[in-house]
C-alpha positions in Angstrom: 140.7 111.4 -32.3 137.2 112.8 -33.2 136.7 116.0 -34.9 134.2 118.7 -33.5 131.8 117.7 -36.1 131.8 114.1 -34.9 131.1 115.2 -31.2 127.6 115.5 -30.4 127.1 117.0 -27.1 124.7 115.4 -24.7 121.2 117.1 -24.7 119.6 117.0 -21.3 115.9 117.6 -21.7 115.5 117.3 -17.9 116.7 115.0 -15.4 116.4 115.0 -11.6 113.2 115.7 -9.6 113.6 118.1 -6.7 112.7 116.4 -3.4 112.2 112.8 -4.9 113.9 109.5 -4.3 116.3 108.6 -7.1 119.4 106.8 -7.9 122.7 108.2 -7.6 122.9 108.3 -11.4 119.8 110.3 -11.6 121.1 112.8 -9.2 124.3 113.3 -11.0 122.3 114.0 -14.2 120.2 116.5 -12.3 123.5 118.3 -11.2 124.7 118.4 -14.8 121.8 120.5 -16.2 120.6 124.1 -15.2 117.5 123.9 -17.5 114.4 124.7 -15.7 111.6 122.1 -16.4 108.2 121.4 -15.1 108.4 119.8 -11.6 107.6 116.2 -11.9 106.2 113.8 -9.3 108.6 111.1 -7.8 108.9 107.9 -9.9 105.7 105.9 -9.9 107.3 103.0 -8.0 108.6 105.4 -5.1 106.2 104.2 -2.4 105.8 100.7 -3.4 108.0 98.4 -1.6 107.7 95.1 0.0 107.2 95.4 3.7 108.8 92.7 6.3 107.1 89.3 5.6 105.0 87.9 8.4 104.3 84.1 9.2 101.1 82.9 8.3 99.1 80.2 10.1 98.5 77.0 8.3 95.2 76.7 6.6 92.7 74.3 8.1 90.6 74.1 5.1 90.3 70.9 3.2 93.0 70.7 0.3 91.8 69.9 -3.1 93.9 68.7 -6.0 94.2 72.3 -7.2 94.9 74.0 -3.8 97.6 71.3 -3.3 99.2 72.3 -6.8 99.1 75.9 -5.9 100.1 75.5 -2.3 103.4 77.4 -2.6 101.6 80.2 -4.1 99.0 80.4 -1.5 101.4 80.3 1.3 103.1 83.4 -0.2 99.9 85.0 -1.5 99.8 87.8 1.0 103.3 88.9 0.3 102.9 88.5 -3.6 99.9 90.6 -3.3 101.8 93.3 -1.4 104.6 93.1 -4.2 102.0 93.5 -7.0 99.8 96.1 -5.2 102.6 97.9 -3.2 102.3 100.1 -0.3 100.6 103.4 -1.0 101.5 107.1 -0.2 98.6 108.1 2.0 98.1 111.4 0.1 97.9 109.5 -3.1 95.6 107.1 -1.6 93.1 109.8 -0.6 93.1 111.5 -4.0 92.7 108.1 -5.7 89.6 107.4 -3.6 88.1 110.8 -4.5 88.8 110.0 -8.2 87.1 106.6 -7.9 84.2 108.1 -6.2 84.0 110.9 -9.1 83.9 108.0 -11.7 81.4 106.1 -9.5 79.0 109.2 -9.7 79.6 109.1 -13.5 78.2 105.6 -13.6 81.5 103.8 -14.3 81.9 100.1 -13.7 84.3 99.2 -11.1 86.8 96.8 -12.8 90.5 96.2 -13.5 90.6 99.2 -15.6 90.3 101.6 -12.8 92.3 99.9 -10.1 94.3 102.1 -7.7 97.6 102.0 -10.0 95.7 102.8 -13.1 93.8 105.8 -11.6 97.0 107.1 -10.1 98.7 106.9 -13.3 95.9 109.2 -14.9 96.0 111.5 -12.0 99.8 111.9 -12.2 99.6 112.6 -16.0 97.2 115.5 -15.2 99.0 116.7 -12.1 96.3 115.4 -9.8 93.6 117.7 -11.4 90.4 115.7 -10.9 88.3 117.1 -13.6 91.2 116.9 -16.1 92.0 113.2 -15.0 88.3 112.2 -15.2 88.0 113.6 -18.8 91.4 111.8 -19.9 90.2 108.6 -18.2 86.7 108.6 -19.7 88.5 109.2 -23.2 90.4 106.1 -22.4 87.6 103.8 -21.6 85.8 105.1 -24.8 88.9 104.3 -26.7 89.2 100.7 -25.3 85.6 100.0 -26.3 85.7 101.5 -29.8 89.3 100.1 -30.6 88.2 96.7 -29.1 91.3 96.4 -26.9 90.2 93.5 -24.9 89.6 91.4 -27.9 92.7 92.6 -29.6 94.8 91.5 -26.5 93.2 88.2 -26.5 92.5 87.2 -30.2 94.8 89.4 -32.5 97.5 87.4 -34.2 100.4 89.4 -35.6 101.5 86.6 -38.2 103.8 88.9 -39.8 105.9 89.3 -36.5 109.1 88.0 -37.7 109.1 89.8 -40.9 108.4 93.1 -39.2 111.1 92.5 -36.6 113.6 92.1 -39.7 112.7 95.5 -41.1 112.0 97.3 -37.8 114.4 96.0 -35.2 112.7 96.5 -31.8 111.7 94.6 -28.7 112.0 94.1 -24.9 115.2 92.8 -23.6 115.9 92.3 -19.9 115.5 94.7 -16.9 117.5 97.7 -15.6 119.2 97.6 -12.3 116.0 98.5 -10.4 114.2 95.7 -12.2 112.1 97.8 -14.9 111.6 96.2 -18.3 114.0 97.4 -21.0 112.4 98.4 -24.4 114.9 98.9 -27.3 114.3 100.4 -30.8 116.8 100.6 -33.7 115.2 103.5 -35.7 118.2 104.0 -37.9 117.7 100.4 -39.3 114.0 100.6 -40.1 113.1 100.0 -43.7 109.8 101.7 -44.2 109.2 100.5 -47.7 109.6 96.9 -46.7 107.7 97.4 -43.5 104.4 98.5 -45.4 104.9 95.7 -47.9 104.5 93.1 -44.9 101.9 94.8 -42.8 99.8 97.9 -42.6 99.6 101.0 -40.1 96.3 99.7 -38.9 97.7 96.3 -38.1 101.0 97.6 -36.5 98.9 100.0 -34.3 96.8 96.9 -33.2 100.0 94.9 -32.5 101.3 97.9 -30.5 98.4 98.1 -28.3 98.5 94.3 -27.7 102.1 94.7 -26.6 101.1 97.7 -24.2 98.4 95.3 -22.6 100.9 92.5 -22.3 103.5 95.0 -20.7 100.7 96.1 -18.2 99.3 92.7 -17.4 102.2 90.4 -17.8 105.6 92.0 -18.0 105.2 94.5 -15.0 103.7 91.8 -12.8 106.4 89.3 -13.6 109.3 91.9 -13.2 107.7 92.9 -9.7 107.9 89.2 -8.5 111.4 89.0 -9.8 112.5 92.2 -8.0 110.3 91.7 -5.0 109.1 95.3 -5.4 106.5 97.0 -7.4 107.4 97.6 -11.1 105.1 99.9 -13.2 107.4 101.5 -15.8 110.0 101.0 -18.5 113.3 102.1 -19.5 113.5 102.7 -23.2 116.6 103.0 -25.5 116.1 104.4 -29.0 119.1 104.2 -31.5 118.8 107.0 -34.1 122.1 106.3 -35.9 121.8 107.9 -39.4 118.2 109.3 -38.8 117.6 112.8 -40.1 114.9 115.0 -41.4 114.3 112.8 -44.5 113.6 109.9 -42.3 110.5 111.5 -41.1 108.4 110.8 -44.3 104.5 111.0 -44.3 104.0 107.2 -43.6 106.7 107.6 -40.8 104.8 110.6 -39.3 101.5 108.9 -39.5 102.8 105.9 -37.6 104.7 107.9 -35.1 101.6 110.0 -34.4 99.5 106.9 -33.9 101.8 105.2 -31.5 102.5 108.5 -29.7 98.9 109.2 -29.2 98.3 105.7 -27.7 101.3 105.8 -25.5 100.7 109.3 -24.1 96.7 109.3 -24.0 96.0 105.8 -23.0 99.1 104.4 -21.2 100.3 107.4 -19.2 103.1 107.3 -16.8 104.5 104.0 -17.9 107.8 105.4 -19.1 110.5 105.9 -16.5 113.5 107.0 -18.7 114.1 107.3 -22.4 117.6 107.3 -23.8 118.0 108.4 -27.5 121.4 107.4 -28.4 123.7 108.0 -31.6 122.1 111.4 -32.2 123.9 113.2 -35.0 123.5 116.7 -36.6 120.6 115.3 -38.7 118.6 114.1 -35.8 119.2 117.3 -33.9 117.2 119.2 -36.7 114.5 116.4 -36.6 114.3 116.6 -32.7 113.1 120.1 -32.8 110.1 119.0 -34.8 109.5 115.8 -32.8 109.4 117.7 -29.5 106.2 119.6 -30.7 104.4 116.4 -30.4 105.6 115.5 -26.9 104.1 116.7 -23.6 106.4 118.4 -20.9 106.2 115.3 -18.6 107.5 112.9 -21.3 110.1 115.4 -22.5 111.5 115.6 -18.8 112.3 111.9 -19.0 114.3 111.9 -22.2 118.0 112.0 -22.5 119.6 112.6 -25.9 123.1 111.3 -26.1 125.6 111.2 -29.0 127.9 108.3 -29.6 129.5 108.1 -26.1 126.4 106.6 -24.3 127.7 103.2 -23.2 128.8 104.6 -19.7 125.4 106.3 -19.2 123.6 103.1 -20.0 125.7 100.9 -18.0 124.9 103.1 -14.9 121.4 102.1 -15.0 121.6 98.5 -16.7 123.6 95.6 -15.9 125.9 94.4 -19.0 124.1 91.1 -18.9 120.9 92.9 -19.7 122.5 95.0 -22.5 123.1 93.7 -26.0 126.6 93.9 -27.4 125.5 96.4 -30.0 124.8 98.8 -27.1 128.0 98.1 -25.1 126.8 95.1 -23.1 127.8 91.5 -23.4 124.5 89.8 -24.3 123.9 88.3 -27.7 120.8 85.9 -27.4 122.4 84.0 -30.3 120.0 81.0 -29.6 117.1 83.3 -30.5 118.6 85.0 -33.5 119.5 88.1 -31.5 118.4 90.0 -28.6 115.6 91.9 -30.1 114.0 88.4 -31.0 114.4 86.9 -27.6 111.9 88.9 -25.5 114.3 88.1 -22.6 113.1 88.9 -19.1 111.3 87.6 -16.0 108.1 87.6 -18.0 109.6 84.4 -19.6 111.2 82.9 -16.6 109.5 79.7 -15.7 110.1 80.1 -12.1 108.3 83.5 -12.1 105.6 82.8 -14.8 104.4 79.6 -12.9 103.6 81.7 -9.8 102.1 84.5 -11.9 99.9 82.2 -13.8 98.5 80.5 -10.6 97.8 84.1 -9.3 96.1 85.2 -12.4 93.9 82.1 -12.4 93.1 82.6 -8.8 92.1 86.1 -9.5 89.8 85.1 -12.4 88.1 82.6 -10.2 87.3 85.3 -7.7 86.2 87.7 -10.3 83.7 85.0 -11.6 82.3 84.5 -8.1 82.0 88.2 -7.6 80.1 88.7 -11.1 77.8 85.8 -9.9 77.0 87.6 -6.8 76.5 90.7 -8.6 74.0 89.0 -11.1 72.1 87.4 -8.2 71.7 90.7 -6.4 70.5 92.4 -9.5 68.0 89.7 -10.2 66.7 90.1 -6.5 66.3 93.9 -7.1 64.4 93.4 -10.4 61.8 91.2 -8.6 61.0 94.1 -6.1 57.5 94.7 -5.2 56.0 96.2 -1.9 55.1 92.7 -0.9 58.2 90.9 -1.5 61.0 93.4 -0.5 64.0 91.7 1.1 66.5 94.0 2.6 69.0 91.2 2.9 69.0 90.0 -0.7 69.1 93.7 -2.1 71.9 95.1 0.2 73.9 92.1 1.2 77.1 92.6 -0.7 79.4 90.3 1.2 81.6 88.4 -1.2 81.4 84.5 -1.4 84.7 84.3 0.5 87.2 86.6 2.2 90.4 85.5 0.8 89.9 87.4 -2.5 93.0 88.1 -4.7 93.6 91.5 -6.3 91.6 94.5 -5.2 89.1 93.1 -2.6 87.7 96.6 -1.8 86.8 97.3 -5.6 85.4 93.7 -5.9 83.2 94.2 -2.8 81.5 97.3 -4.2 81.2 96.0 -7.6 78.0 94.2 -6.4 76.8 97.2 -4.5 77.1 99.5 -7.7 74.9 97.4 -9.6 72.1 97.6 -6.8 72.9 101.3 -6.4 72.5 102.0 -10.1 69.0 100.1 -10.2 67.9 101.9 -7.2 68.9 105.3 -8.5 66.8 104.5 -11.8 63.8 103.5 -9.7 64.0 106.5 -7.5 64.2 108.7 -10.6 60.9 107.0 -11.7 59.2 107.5 -8.4 60.2 111.2 -8.3 58.9 111.7 -11.9 55.7 110.0 -10.9 55.4 112.0 -7.8 56.1 115.3 -9.6 53.2 114.2 -12.1 51.0 113.6 -9.1 51.7 116.9 -7.4 50.9 118.7 -10.7 47.7 116.9 -11.0 46.7 117.7 -7.4 47.7 121.3 -7.7 45.4 121.4 -11.0 42.5 120.1 -8.9 42.8 123.0 -6.4 41.0 125.6 -8.5 38.0 123.5 -9.4 37.5 122.5 -5.9 37.6 126.1 -4.8 34.9 127.0 -7.5 32.7 124.1 -6.3 33.0 125.3 -2.7 31.8 128.7 -3.7 28.8 127.3 -5.7 27.8 125.1 -2.8 27.9 128.1 -0.5 25.9 130.1 -2.9 23.4 127.4 -3.3 23.0 127.2 0.5 22.6 131.0 1.0 19.7 131.0 -1.6 18.0 128.2 0.0 
């Protein structure tokens, strides 16, 4: 029988969302707390579900070796695109379009970094306030460029990966009952001294950014295909057993602040739920300090639990996806432990084969659109009054109609380049016109004086 000191009451920062669609477990949690918190929007996957499938007509186009290889993918491509793209809430769609137009006026390139779902995440984080969302999004683009995120996600090699895992147990493992990836950290087992012997804060932050990119571009799409519905957020479990105020040393604070800044500022709305488990009295004191660094929207997704956490976790996670050290029945012994396995649909060949084919198809279409964009730009650069060609400049029709991904964005990609060049030339013409007007106005007075002199000369004559 446990003493009162051993009993750590569950701290509910917030739970249910009024008027939102949630699981029964979320509703029960909402009833168990009377705390008033900031009203949140429904889970980011709320409106993204797979509609009934429709039969597609057989293609009459000639089949190359590559099209035959990817034939199963192409037959299902419409449904798969729907899974990855999801059906949109009309209200969200309207404000996302407004947001996209606002960014367009700022001269932002239309690319994968401001597709519908990305823009929606930034809007939700700022409660659909367009100016605030724009500021946050532009800072995100600036960070991506200065931090070289694209290069890191493709080229960065974290050679110390296994050593870091030994002194900082963490990793993705399976999915929850809805299909969201599960991320686990065992903070109480972190050996900071050893961690900073095998790596640096700078390299660990780069590793973290590369993992965030992998989650967005690989884990979420793979989980969506496996669940047959759009997945865009994670469920996290943080084990804080034996963690107290002494654990929050200066190096730990620096690392925590860097990671927290990246997650909240540059990858907003990718967390669905966070369970902090094994919270003791020492962590309770530390938690008061940590909360100061977290925004209200994040706090509302956190549930702090004591040692009786298993029942809560099993309500949202099947035992097969929960490690034995958390009350499940998975060991991943063939990988040396669950946190070394990276278990999930993103490593399931039946899913990754389809996903890889889709990504390759998308890259091909993007390359085609970039060629069209370059061709249109070259046509406009050669503009003269004698060789103007309306068709070459304004024809933004893609090379093919069966584009994958965001066809609307890809179609206006070409147009944007032309519009930007046109805008520059119009500004130059306006400046030249203004100068000409000034010159003409300046000539007005001398002409009047000349007229008077002519009249005087005639009268004397």
